[in-house]
PDB file of N, CA, C and O in Angstrom:
ATOM      1  N   MET A   1     163.873 118.341  93.784  1.00  0.00           N
ATOM      2  CA  MET A   1     164.526 117.455  92.836  1.00  0.00           C
ATOM      3  C   MET A   1     163.950 116.041  92.900  1.00  0.00           C
ATOM      4  O   MET A   1     164.056 115.286  91.934  1.00  0.00           O
ATOM      5  N   ALA A   2     163.337 115.677  94.042  1.00  0.00           N
ATOM      6  CA  ALA A   2     162.752 114.344  94.168  1.00  0.00           C
ATOM      7  C   ALA A   2     161.641 114.151  93.147  1.00  0.00           C
ATOM      8  O   ALA A   2     161.489 113.066  92.585  1.00  0.00           O
ATOM      9  N   ASN A   3     160.867 115.199  92.909  1.00  0.00           N
ATOM     10  CA  ASN A   3     159.798 115.103  91.938  1.00  0.00           C
ATOM     11  C   ASN A   3     160.356 114.880  90.534  1.00  0.00           C
ATOM     12  O   ASN A   3     159.794 114.102  89.763  1.00  0.00           O
ATOM     13  N   VAL A   4     161.441 115.545  90.199  1.00  0.00           N
ATOM     14  CA  VAL A   4     162.085 115.354  88.901  1.00  0.00           C
ATOM     15  C   VAL A   4     162.617 113.926  88.795  1.00  0.00           C
ATOM     16  O   VAL A   4     162.527 113.311  87.732  1.00  0.00           O
ATOM     17  N   ALA A   5     163.166 113.399  89.878  1.00  0.00           N
ATOM     18  CA  ALA A   5     163.679 112.023  89.867  1.00  0.00           C
ATOM     19  C   ALA A   5     162.554 111.026  89.607  1.00  0.00           C
ATOM     20  O   ALA A   5     162.741 110.059  88.869  1.00  0.00           O
ATOM     21  N   GLU A   6     161.394 111.255  90.205  1.00  0.00           N
ATOM     22  CA  GLU A   6     160.244 110.377  89.967  1.00  0.00           C
ATOM     23  C   GLU A   6     159.790 110.463  88.516  1.00  0.00           C
ATOM     24  O   GLU A   6     159.479 109.445  87.897  1.00  0.00           O
ATOM     25  N   LEU A   7     159.751 111.681  87.972  1.00  0.00           N
ATOM     26  CA  LEU A   7     159.356 111.856  86.577  1.00  0.00           C
ATOM     27  C   LEU A   7     160.368 111.220  85.630  1.00  0.00           C
ATOM     28  O   LEU A   7     159.988 110.642  84.612  1.00  0.00           O
ATOM     29  N   MET A   8     161.654 111.325  85.958  1.00  0.00           N
ATOM     30  CA  MET A   8     162.695 110.695  85.135  1.00  0.00           C
ATOM     31  C   MET A   8     162.509 109.178  85.126  1.00  0.00           C
ATOM     32  O   MET A   8     162.634 108.539  84.081  1.00  0.00           O
ATOM     33  N   ALA A   9     162.212 108.611  86.280  1.00  0.00           N
ATOM     34  CA  ALA A   9     161.997 107.165  86.373  1.00  0.00           C
ATOM     35  C   ALA A   9     160.778 106.745  85.555  1.00  0.00           C
ATOM     36  O   ALA A   9     160.803 105.718  84.877  1.00  0.00           O
ATOM     37  N   GLU A  10     159.715 107.540  85.620  1.00  0.00           N
ATOM     38  CA  GLU A  10     158.509 107.218  84.852  1.00  0.00           C
ATOM     39  C   GLU A  10     158.777 107.344  83.353  1.00  0.00           C
ATOM     40  O   GLU A  10     158.347 106.495  82.572  1.00  0.00           O
ATOM     41  N   ALA A  11     159.481 108.391  82.952  1.00  0.00           N
ATOM     42  CA  ALA A  11     159.827 108.565  81.536  1.00  0.00           C
ATOM     43  C   ALA A  11     160.700 107.412  81.056  1.00  0.00           C
ATOM     44  O   ALA A  11     160.537 106.929  79.935  1.00  0.00           O
ATOM     45  N   ARG A  12     161.617 106.975  81.894  1.00  0.00           N
ATOM     46  CA  ARG A  12     162.482 105.835  81.567  1.00  0.00           C
ATOM     47  C   ARG A  12     161.636 104.571  81.392  1.00  0.00           C
ATOM     48  O   ARG A  12     161.878 103.787  80.476  1.00  0.00           O
ATOM     49  N   SER A  13     160.647 104.372  82.264  1.00  0.00           N
ATOM     50  CA  SER A  13     159.798 103.178  82.177  1.00  0.00           C
ATOM     51  C   SER A  13     158.925 103.193  80.922  1.00  0.00           C
ATOM     52  O   SER A  13     158.558 102.138  80.403  1.00  0.00           O
ATOM     53  N   LEU A  14     158.594 104.393  80.436  1.00  0.00           N
ATOM     54  CA  LEU A  14     157.810 104.518  79.204  1.00  0.00           C
ATOM     55  C   LEU A  14     158.696 104.535  77.959  1.00  0.00           C
ATOM     56  O   LEU A  14     158.201 104.674  76.840  1.00  0.00           O
ATOM     57  N   ASP A  15     160.004 104.394  78.157  1.00  0.00           N
ATOM     58  CA  ASP A  15     160.985 104.363  77.070  1.00  0.00           C
ATOM     59  C   ASP A  15     160.936 105.641  76.227  1.00  0.00           C
ATOM     60  O   ASP A  15     160.920 105.589  74.997  1.00  0.00           O
ATOM     61  N   LEU A  16     160.913 106.785  76.914  1.00  0.00           N
ATOM     62  CA  LEU A  16     160.809 108.072  76.227  1.00  0.00           C
ATOM     63  C   LEU A  16     162.145 108.637  75.765  1.00  0.00           C
ATOM     64  O   LEU A  16     162.166 109.499  74.887  1.00  0.00           O
ATOM     65  N   PHE A  17     163.242 108.188  76.317  1.00  0.00           N
ATOM     66  CA  PHE A  17     164.546 108.749  75.963  1.00  0.00           C
ATOM     67  C   PHE A  17     165.134 108.023  74.761  1.00  0.00           C
ATOM     68  O   PHE A  17     165.567 106.876  74.870  1.00  0.00           O
ATOM     69  N   LYS A  18     165.149 108.697  73.614  1.00  0.00           N
ATOM     70  CA  LYS A  18     165.725 108.152  72.381  1.00  0.00           C
ATOM     71  C   LYS A  18     166.499 109.264  71.690  1.00  0.00           C
ATOM     72  O   LYS A  18     165.970 109.928  70.799  1.00  0.00           O
ATOM     73  N   PRO A  19     167.745 109.472  72.095  1.00  0.00           N
ATOM     74  CA  PRO A  19     168.530 110.532  71.455  1.00  0.00           C
ATOM     75  C   PRO A  19     168.652 110.291  69.948  1.00  0.00           C
ATOM     76  O   PRO A  19     168.922 109.176  69.501  1.00  0.00           O
ATOM     77  N   HIS A  20     168.451 111.352  69.184  1.00  0.00           N
ATOM     78  CA  HIS A  20     168.518 111.285  67.725  1.00  0.00           C
ATOM     79  C   HIS A  20     169.822 111.894  67.246  1.00  0.00           C
ATOM     80  O   HIS A  20     170.460 112.673  67.954  1.00  0.00           O
ATOM     81  N   GLY A  21     170.203 111.531  66.045  1.00  0.00           N
ATOM     82  CA  GLY A  21     171.343 112.182  65.417  1.00  0.00           C
ATOM     83  C   GLY A  21     170.941 113.567  64.936  1.00  0.00           C
ATOM     84  O   GLY A  21     169.754 113.853  64.777  1.00  0.00           O
ATOM     85  N   ALA A  22     171.909 114.414  64.708  1.00  0.00           N
ATOM     86  CA  ALA A  22     171.629 115.789  64.285  1.00  0.00           C
ATOM     87  C   ALA A  22     170.926 115.840  62.932  1.00  0.00           C
ATOM     88  O   ALA A  22     170.247 116.821  62.629  1.00  0.00           O
ATOM     89  N   PHE A  23     171.076 114.819  62.130  1.00  0.00           N
ATOM     90  CA  PHE A  23     170.504 114.804  60.787  1.00  0.00           C
ATOM     91  C   PHE A  23     169.072 114.271  60.750  1.00  0.00           C
ATOM     92  O   PHE A  23     168.399 114.415  59.730  1.00  0.00           O
ATOM     93  N   GLU A  24     168.595 113.667  61.819  1.00  0.00           N
ATOM     94  CA  GLU A  24     167.264 113.067  61.825  1.00  0.00           C
ATOM     95  C   GLU A  24     166.193 114.127  62.031  1.00  0.00           C
ATOM     96  O   GLU A  24     166.306 114.975  62.916  1.00  0.00           O
ATOM     97  N   VAL A  25     165.155 114.071  61.208  1.00  0.00           N
ATOM     98  CA  VAL A  25     164.074 115.045  61.314  1.00  0.00           C
ATOM     99  C   VAL A  25     162.730 114.401  61.628  1.00  0.00           C
ATOM    100  O   VAL A  25     161.754 115.106  61.886  1.00  0.00           O
ATOM    101  N   HIS A  26     162.665 113.072  61.610  1.00  0.00           N
ATOM    102  CA  HIS A  26     161.413 112.378  61.902  1.00  0.00           C
ATOM    103  C   HIS A  26     161.585 111.425  63.085  1.00  0.00           C
ATOM    104  O   HIS A  26     162.649 110.835  63.276  1.00  0.00           O
ATOM    105  N   CYS A  27     160.537 111.288  63.861  1.00  0.00           N
ATOM    106  CA  CYS A  27     160.528 110.433  65.043  1.00  0.00           C
ATOM    107  C   CYS A  27     160.698 108.967  64.643  1.00  0.00           C
ATOM    108  O   CYS A  27     160.071 108.504  63.690  1.00  0.00           O
ATOM    109  N   SER A  28     161.528 108.256  65.356  1.00  0.00           N
ATOM    110  CA  SER A  28     161.736 106.837  65.070  1.00  0.00           C
ATOM    111  C   SER A  28     160.558 105.989  65.532  1.00  0.00           C
ATOM    112  O   SER A  28     160.433 104.833  65.129  1.00  0.00           O
ATOM    113  N   ASN A  29     159.696 106.548  66.369  1.00  0.00           N
ATOM    114  CA  ASN A  29     158.556 105.814  66.895  1.00  0.00           C
ATOM    115  C   ASN A  29     157.305 105.990  66.025  1.00  0.00           C
ATOM    116  O   ASN A  29     156.689 105.005  65.618  1.00  0.00           O
ATOM    117  N   CYS A  30     156.928 107.247  65.741  1.00  0.00           N
ATOM    118  CA  CYS A  30     155.676 107.497  65.019  1.00  0.00           C
ATOM    119  C   CYS A  30     155.879 108.216  63.688  1.00  0.00           C
ATOM    120  O   CYS A  30     154.916 108.433  62.954  1.00  0.00           O
ATOM    121  N   HIS A  31     157.107 108.585  63.370  1.00  0.00           N
ATOM    122  CA  HIS A  31     157.491 109.211  62.102  1.00  0.00           C
ATOM    123  C   HIS A  31     156.967 110.633  61.917  1.00  0.00           C
ATOM    124  O   HIS A  31     156.937 111.138  60.795  1.00  0.00           O
ATOM    125  N   THR A  32     156.557 111.279  62.998  1.00  0.00           N
ATOM    126  CA  THR A  32     156.162 112.682  62.962  1.00  0.00           C
ATOM    127  C   THR A  32     157.422 113.538  62.900  1.00  0.00           C
ATOM    128  O   THR A  32     158.476 113.132  63.389  1.00  0.00           O
ATOM    129  N   ARG A  33     157.316 114.710  62.305  1.00  0.00           N
ATOM    130  CA  ARG A  33     158.471 115.619  62.243  1.00  0.00           C
ATOM    131  C   ARG A  33     158.828 116.086  63.650  1.00  0.00           C
ATOM    132  O   ARG A  33     157.954 116.481  64.421  1.00  0.00           O
ATOM    133  N   LEU A  34     160.114 116.037  63.979  1.00  0.00           N
ATOM    134  CA  LEU A  34     160.595 116.409  65.310  1.00  0.00           C
ATOM    135  C   LEU A  34     160.629 117.923  65.490  1.00  0.00           C
ATOM    136  O   LEU A  34     160.757 118.675  64.524  1.00  0.00           O
ATOM    137  N   SER A  35     160.515 118.350  66.731  1.00  0.00           N
ATOM    138  CA  SER A  35     160.656 119.766  67.069  1.00  0.00           C
ATOM    139  C   SER A  35     162.131 120.151  66.953  1.00  0.00           C
ATOM    140  O   SER A  35     162.987 119.271  66.860  1.00  0.00           O
ATOM    141  N   PRO A  36     162.443 121.445  66.958  1.00  0.00           N
ATOM    142  CA  PRO A  36     163.856 121.857  66.884  1.00  0.00           C
ATOM    143  C   PRO A  36     164.722 121.298  68.021  1.00  0.00           C
ATOM    144  O   PRO A  36     165.933 121.160  67.853  1.00  0.00           O
ATOM    145  N   MET A  37     164.126 120.978  69.166  1.00  0.00           N
ATOM    146  CA  MET A  37     164.883 120.403  70.286  1.00  0.00           C
ATOM    147  C   MET A  37     165.079 118.894  70.132  1.00  0.00           C
ATOM    148  O   MET A  37     165.797 118.278  70.920  1.00  0.00           O
ATOM    149  N   GLY A  38     164.439 118.294  69.117  1.00  0.00           N
ATOM    150  CA  GLY A  38     164.560 116.862  68.891  1.00  0.00           C
ATOM    151  C   GLY A  38     163.477 116.041  69.553  1.00  0.00           C
ATOM    152  O   GLY A  38     163.528 114.812  69.529  1.00  0.00           O
ATOM    153  N   ASP A  39     162.489 116.709  70.148  1.00  0.00           N
ATOM    154  CA  ASP A  39     161.392 116.007  70.809  1.00  0.00           C
ATOM    155  C   ASP A  39     160.241 115.804  69.827  1.00  0.00           C
ATOM    156  O   ASP A  39     160.071 116.582  68.888  1.00  0.00           O
ATOM    157  N   CYS A  40     159.458 114.761  70.048  1.00  0.00           N
ATOM    158  CA  CYS A  40     158.327 114.471  69.175  1.00  0.00           C
ATOM    159  C   CYS A  40     157.052 115.085  69.756  1.00  0.00           C
ATOM    160  O   CYS A  40     156.675 114.770  70.884  1.00  0.00           O
ATOM    161  N   PRO A  41     156.385 115.959  68.996  1.00  0.00           N
ATOM    162  CA  PRO A  41     155.155 116.568  69.496  1.00  0.00           C
ATOM    163  C   PRO A  41     153.966 115.609  69.488  1.00  0.00           C
ATOM    164  O   PRO A  41     152.945 115.890  70.116  1.00  0.00           O
ATOM    165  N   GLN A  42     154.083 114.489  68.790  1.00  0.00           N
ATOM    166  CA  GLN A  42     152.969 113.547  68.681  1.00  0.00           C
ATOM    167  C   GLN A  42     152.974 112.490  69.790  1.00  0.00           C
ATOM    168  O   GLN A  42     151.982 112.338  70.503  1.00  0.00           O
ATOM    169  N   CYS A  43     154.075 111.764  69.940  1.00  0.00           N
ATOM    170  CA  CYS A  43     154.096 110.629  70.872  1.00  0.00           C
ATOM    171  C   CYS A  43     154.883 110.896  72.148  1.00  0.00           C
ATOM    172  O   CYS A  43     154.905 110.047  73.039  1.00  0.00           O
ATOM    173  N   GLY A  44     155.535 112.061  72.260  1.00  0.00           N
ATOM    174  CA  GLY A  44     156.225 112.415  73.489  1.00  0.00           C
ATOM    175  C   GLY A  44     157.661 111.947  73.599  1.00  0.00           C
ATOM    176  O   GLY A  44     158.284 112.129  74.645  1.00  0.00           O
ATOM    177  N   LEU A  45     158.201 111.352  72.556  1.00  0.00           N
ATOM    178  CA  LEU A  45     159.584 110.886  72.586  1.00  0.00           C
ATOM    179  C   LEU A  45     160.522 112.058  72.857  1.00  0.00           C
ATOM    180  O   LEU A  45     160.370 113.123  72.259  1.00  0.00           O
ATOM    181  N   ILE A  46     161.481 111.873  73.744  1.00  0.00           N
ATOM    182  CA  ILE A  46     162.443 112.915  74.090  1.00  0.00           C
ATOM    183  C   ILE A  46     163.731 112.622  73.337  1.00  0.00           C
ATOM    184  O   ILE A  46     164.374 111.598  73.567  1.00  0.00           O
ATOM    185  N   GLY A  47     164.103 113.519  72.443  1.00  0.00           N
ATOM    186  CA  GLY A  47     165.246 113.287  71.571  1.00  0.00           C
ATOM    187  C   GLY A  47     166.576 113.726  72.137  1.00  0.00           C
ATOM    188  O   GLY A  47     167.551 113.849  71.396  1.00  0.00           O
ATOM    189  N   ARG A  48     166.637 113.962  73.425  1.00  0.00           N
ATOM    190  CA  ARG A  48     167.886 114.378  74.079  1.00  0.00           C
ATOM    191  C   ARG A  48     168.302 113.298  75.066  1.00  0.00           C
ATOM    192  O   ARG A  48     167.455 112.557  75.565  1.00  0.00           O
ATOM    193  N   PRO A  49     169.584 113.201  75.350  1.00  0.00           N
ATOM    194  CA  PRO A  49     170.036 112.201  76.323  1.00  0.00           C
ATOM    195  C   PRO A  49     169.477 112.486  77.719  1.00  0.00           C
ATOM    196  O   PRO A  49     169.278 113.640  78.099  1.00  0.00           O
ATOM    197  N   GLU A  50     169.238 111.447  78.447  1.00  0.00           N
ATOM    198  CA  GLU A  50     168.737 111.557  79.824  1.00  0.00           C
ATOM    199  C   GLU A  50     169.692 112.379  80.689  1.00  0.00           C
ATOM    200  O   GLU A  50     169.257 113.149  81.547  1.00  0.00           O
ATOM    201  N   ALA A  51     170.987 112.212  80.460  1.00  0.00           N
ATOM    202  CA  ALA A  51     171.992 112.941  81.246  1.00  0.00           C
ATOM    203  C   ALA A  51     171.872 114.454  81.061  1.00  0.00           C
ATOM    204  O   ALA A  51     172.121 115.216  81.995  1.00  0.00           O
ATOM    205  N   GLU A  52     171.492 114.888  79.860  1.00  0.00           N
ATOM    206  CA  GLU A  52     171.326 116.327  79.619  1.00  0.00           C
ATOM    207  C   GLU A  52     170.186 116.889  80.463  1.00  0.00           C
ATOM    208  O   GLU A  52     170.311 117.971  81.037  1.00  0.00           O
ATOM    209  N   LEU A  53     169.079 116.160  80.540  1.00  0.00           N
ATOM    210  CA  LEU A  53     167.956 116.631  81.356  1.00  0.00           C
ATOM    211  C   LEU A  53     168.308 116.615  82.838  1.00  0.00           C
ATOM    212  O   LEU A  53     167.892 117.503  83.582  1.00  0.00           O
ATOM    213  N   GLU A  54     169.070 115.615  83.273  1.00  0.00           N
ATOM    214  CA  GLU A  54     169.499 115.578  84.676  1.00  0.00           C
ATOM    215  C   GLU A  54     170.387 116.776  85.002  1.00  0.00           C
ATOM    216  O   GLU A  54     170.271 117.371  86.074  1.00  0.00           O
ATOM    217  N   ARG A  55     171.270 117.123  84.078  1.00  0.00           N
ATOM    218  CA  ARG A  55     172.157 118.271  84.282  1.00  0.00           C
ATOM    219  C   ARG A  55     171.354 119.572  84.328  1.00  0.00           C
ATOM    220  O   ARG A  55     171.628 120.439  85.158  1.00  0.00           O
ATOM    221  N   ARG A  56     170.376 119.712  83.452  1.00  0.00           N
ATOM    222  CA  ARG A  56     169.536 120.912  83.442  1.00  0.00           C
ATOM    223  C   ARG A  56     168.671 120.997  84.690  1.00  0.00           C
ATOM    224  O   ARG A  56     168.368 122.094  85.159  1.00  0.00           O
ATOM    225  N   ALA A  57     168.271 119.857  85.231  1.00  0.00           N
ATOM    226  CA  ALA A  57     167.438 119.843  86.439  1.00  0.00           C
ATOM    227  C   ALA A  57     168.198 120.390  87.636  1.00  0.00           C
ATOM    228  O   ALA A  57     167.590 120.961  88.541  1.00  0.00           O
ATOM    229  N   GLN A  58     169.501 120.229  87.657  1.00  0.00           N
ATOM    230  CA  GLN A  58     170.296 120.763  88.762  1.00  0.00           C
ATOM    231  C   GLN A  58     170.296 122.289  88.747  1.00  0.00           C
ATOM    232  O   GLN A  58     170.355 122.919  89.802  1.00  0.00           O
ATOM    233  N   ALA A  59     170.231 122.881  87.563  1.00  0.00           N
ATOM    234  CA  ALA A  59     170.225 124.343  87.440  1.00  0.00           C
ATOM    235  C   ALA A  59     168.826 124.917  87.649  1.00  0.00           C
ATOM    236  O   ALA A  59     168.667 125.964  88.276  1.00  0.00           O
ATOM    237  N   GLY A  60     167.824 124.237  87.127  1.00  0.00           N
ATOM    238  CA  GLY A  60     166.452 124.721  87.252  1.00  0.00           C
ATOM    239  C   GLY A  60     165.476 123.594  86.999  1.00  0.00           C
ATOM    240  O   GLY A  60     165.252 123.205  85.852  1.00  0.00           O
ATOM    241  N   ALA A  61     164.901 123.072  88.050  1.00  0.00           N
ATOM    242  CA  ALA A  61     164.049 121.889  87.946  1.00  0.00           C
ATOM    243  C   ALA A  61     162.706 122.173  87.281  1.00  0.00           C
ATOM    244  O   ALA A  61     162.101 121.259  86.722  1.00  0.00           O
ATOM    245  N   ALA A  62     162.229 123.404  87.324  1.00  0.00           N
ATOM    246  CA  ALA A  62     160.892 123.716  86.815  1.00  0.00           C
ATOM    247  C   ALA A  62     160.753 123.413  85.324  1.00  0.00           C
ATOM    248  O   ALA A  62     159.765 122.808  84.908  1.00  0.00           O
ATOM    249  N   GLY A  63     161.724 123.822  84.525  1.00  0.00           N
ATOM    250  CA  GLY A  63     161.650 123.587  83.087  1.00  0.00           C
ATOM    251  C   GLY A  63     161.728 122.114  82.732  1.00  0.00           C
ATOM    252  O   GLY A  63     160.999 121.641  81.859  1.00  0.00           O
ATOM    253  N   VAL A  64     162.603 121.393  83.401  1.00  0.00           N
ATOM    254  CA  VAL A  64     162.754 119.957  83.148  1.00  0.00           C
ATOM    255  C   VAL A  64     161.499 119.214  83.596  1.00  0.00           C
ATOM    256  O   VAL A  64     161.039 118.292  82.923  1.00  0.00           O
ATOM    257  N   GLU A  65     160.956 119.621  84.726  1.00  0.00           N
ATOM    258  CA  GLU A  65     159.728 118.994  85.224  1.00  0.00           C
ATOM    259  C   GLU A  65     158.595 119.182  84.218  1.00  0.00           C
ATOM    260  O   GLU A  65     157.846 118.244  83.945  1.00  0.00           O
ATOM    261  N   ARG A  66     158.469 120.386  83.667  1.00  0.00           N
ATOM    262  CA  ARG A  66     157.422 120.652  82.678  1.00  0.00           C
ATOM    263  C   ARG A  66     157.635 119.796  81.427  1.00  0.00           C
ATOM    264  O   ARG A  66     156.685 119.212  80.905  1.00  0.00           O
ATOM    265  N   THR A  67     158.873 119.720  80.949  1.00  0.00           N
ATOM    266  CA  THR A  67     159.189 118.916  79.769  1.00  0.00           C
ATOM    267  C   THR A  67     158.819 117.455  79.989  1.00  0.00           C
ATOM    268  O   THR A  67     158.207 116.827  79.125  1.00  0.00           O
ATOM    269  N   LEU A  68     159.191 116.915  81.146  1.00  0.00           N
ATOM    270  CA  LEU A  68     158.899 115.509  81.441  1.00  0.00           C
ATOM    271  C   LEU A  68     157.405 115.265  81.588  1.00  0.00           C
ATOM    272  O   LEU A  68     156.887 114.277  81.068  1.00  0.00           O
ATOM    273  N   ARG A  69     156.703 116.155  82.293  1.00  0.00           N
ATOM    274  CA  ARG A  69     155.249 115.996  82.452  1.00  0.00           C
ATOM    275  C   ARG A  69     154.540 116.004  81.096  1.00  0.00           C
ATOM    276  O   ARG A  69     153.655 115.185  80.848  1.00  0.00           O
ATOM    277  N   GLU A  70     154.932 116.933  80.221  1.00  0.00           N
ATOM    278  CA  GLU A  70     154.315 117.010  78.897  1.00  0.00           C
ATOM    279  C   GLU A  70     154.606 115.763  78.073  1.00  0.00           C
ATOM    280  O   GLU A  70     153.710 115.242  77.409  1.00  0.00           O
ATOM    281  N   ALA A  71     155.836 115.280  78.104  1.00  0.00           N
ATOM    282  CA  ALA A  71     156.209 114.089  77.338  1.00  0.00           C
ATOM    283  C   ALA A  71     155.461 112.856  77.839  1.00  0.00           C
ATOM    284  O   ALA A  71     155.004 112.040  77.038  1.00  0.00           O
ATOM    285  N   ILE A  72     155.334 112.719  79.141  1.00  0.00           N
ATOM    286  CA  ILE A  72     154.619 111.578  79.717  1.00  0.00           C
ATOM    287  C   ILE A  72     153.142 111.639  79.346  1.00  0.00           C
ATOM    288  O   ILE A  72     152.551 110.617  79.000  1.00  0.00           O
ATOM    289  N   ALA A  73     152.540 112.825  79.414  1.00  0.00           N
ATOM    290  CA  ALA A  73     151.128 112.979  79.052  1.00  0.00           C
ATOM    291  C   ALA A  73     150.904 112.656  77.575  1.00  0.00           C
ATOM    292  O   ALA A  73     149.916 112.011  77.224  1.00  0.00           O
ATOM    293  N   LYS A  74     151.815 113.102  76.712  1.00  0.00           N
ATOM    294  CA  LYS A  74     151.689 112.812  75.281  1.00  0.00           C
ATOM    295  C   LYS A  74     151.796 111.321  75.019  1.00  0.00           C
ATOM    296  O   LYS A  74     151.043 110.778  74.211  1.00  0.00           O
ATOM    297  N   ARG A  75     152.738 110.642  75.704  1.00  0.00           N
ATOM    298  CA  ARG A  75     152.901 109.205  75.488  1.00  0.00           C
ATOM    299  C   ARG A  75     151.669 108.439  75.949  1.00  0.00           C
ATOM    300  O   ARG A  75     151.246 107.490  75.289  1.00  0.00           O
ATOM    301  N   ARG A  76     151.096 108.839  77.063  1.00  0.00           N
ATOM    302  CA  ARG A  76     149.893 108.159  77.560  1.00  0.00           C
ATOM    303  C   ARG A  76     148.704 108.367  76.630  1.00  0.00           C
ATOM    304  O   ARG A  76     147.867 107.476  76.486  1.00  0.00           O
ATOM    305  N   ALA A  77     148.623 109.536  75.997  1.00  0.00           N
ATOM    306  CA  ALA A  77     147.508 109.846  75.102  1.00  0.00           C
ATOM    307  C   ALA A  77     147.729 109.309  73.690  1.00  0.00           C
ATOM    308  O   ALA A  77     146.785 109.237  72.903  1.00  0.00           O
ATOM    309  N   TYR A  78     148.961 108.935  73.363  1.00  0.00           N
ATOM    310  CA  TYR A  78     149.298 108.508  72.005  1.00  0.00           C
ATOM    311  C   TYR A  78     148.699 107.144  71.695  1.00  0.00           C
ATOM    312  O   TYR A  78     148.890 106.181  72.437  1.00  0.00           O
ATOM    313  N   LYS A  79     147.981 107.080  70.597  1.00  0.00           N
ATOM    314  CA  LYS A  79     147.411 105.827  70.106  1.00  0.00           C
ATOM    315  C   LYS A  79     147.928 105.617  68.686  1.00  0.00           C
ATOM    316  O   LYS A  79     147.519 106.333  67.772  1.00  0.00           O
ATOM    317  N   PRO A  80     148.819 104.649  68.487  1.00  0.00           N
ATOM    318  CA  PRO A  80     149.369 104.444  67.146  1.00  0.00           C
ATOM    319  C   PRO A  80     148.286 104.028  66.154  1.00  0.00           C
ATOM    320  O   PRO A  80     147.354 103.300  66.494  1.00  0.00           O
ATOM    321  N   VAL A  81     148.431 104.502  64.936  1.00  0.00           N
ATOM    322  CA  VAL A  81     147.503 104.154  63.870  1.00  0.00           C
ATOM    323  C   VAL A  81     147.894 102.782  63.351  1.00  0.00           C
ATOM    324  O   VAL A  81     149.068 102.518  63.089  1.00  0.00           O
ATOM    325  N   LYS A  82     146.911 101.918  63.206  1.00  0.00           N
ATOM    326  CA  LYS A  82     147.191 100.587  62.678  1.00  0.00           C
ATOM    327  C   LYS A  82     147.426 100.701  61.181  1.00  0.00           C
ATOM    328  O   LYS A  82     146.594 101.232  60.446  1.00  0.00           O
ATOM    329  N   GLU A  83     148.570 100.194  60.743  1.00  0.00           N
ATOM    330  CA  GLU A  83     148.917 100.274  59.329  1.00  0.00           C
ATOM    331  C   GLU A  83     148.109  99.263  58.531  1.00  0.00           C
ATOM    332  O   GLU A  83     147.767  98.188  59.023  1.00  0.00           O
ATOM    333  N   GLY A  84     147.813  99.631  57.291  1.00  0.00           N
ATOM    334  CA  GLY A  84     147.103  98.725  56.405  1.00  0.00           C
ATOM    335  C   GLY A  84     145.598  98.774  56.550  1.00  0.00           C
ATOM    336  O   GLY A  84     144.894  98.012  55.887  1.00  0.00           O
ATOM    337  N   ARG A  85     145.091  99.640  57.391  1.00  0.00           N
ATOM    338  CA  ARG A  85     143.648  99.738  57.583  1.00  0.00           C
ATOM    339  C   ARG A  85     143.178 101.087  57.072  1.00  0.00           C
ATOM    340  O   ARG A  85     143.483 102.123  57.663  1.00  0.00           O
ATOM    341  N   ALA A  86     142.459 101.074  56.010  1.00  0.00           N
ATOM    342  CA  ALA A  86     141.902 102.316  55.465  1.00  0.00           C
ATOM    343  C   ALA A  86     140.491 102.496  56.005  1.00  0.00           C
ATOM    344  O   ALA A  86     139.700 101.554  56.057  1.00  0.00           O
ATOM    345  N   THR A  87     140.198 103.716  56.403  1.00  0.00           N
ATOM    346  CA  THR A  87     138.843 103.987  56.905  1.00  0.00           C
ATOM    347  C   THR A  87     138.161 104.987  56.033  1.00  0.00           C
ATOM    348  O   THR A  87     137.012 105.347  56.290  1.00  0.00           O
TER     349      THR A  87
END
């Protein structure tokens, strides 16, 4: 669980936790269509409350660890497109 705690802290520092309303279908950060779980496949935003992931980690840390690792990797690789610049 210590590894999950470290990943949670890193995700928190990257501001990845942004719970969405049930009606929202696009990411508030990059405007990509959200996955059915509410996560953004483009920038790594996690659309579920942090408390939900902590609760799931108590039952099975492997799935939560994978989710956090993937979200952190996506956020690090994400490069926002500069608006107003046509190439």
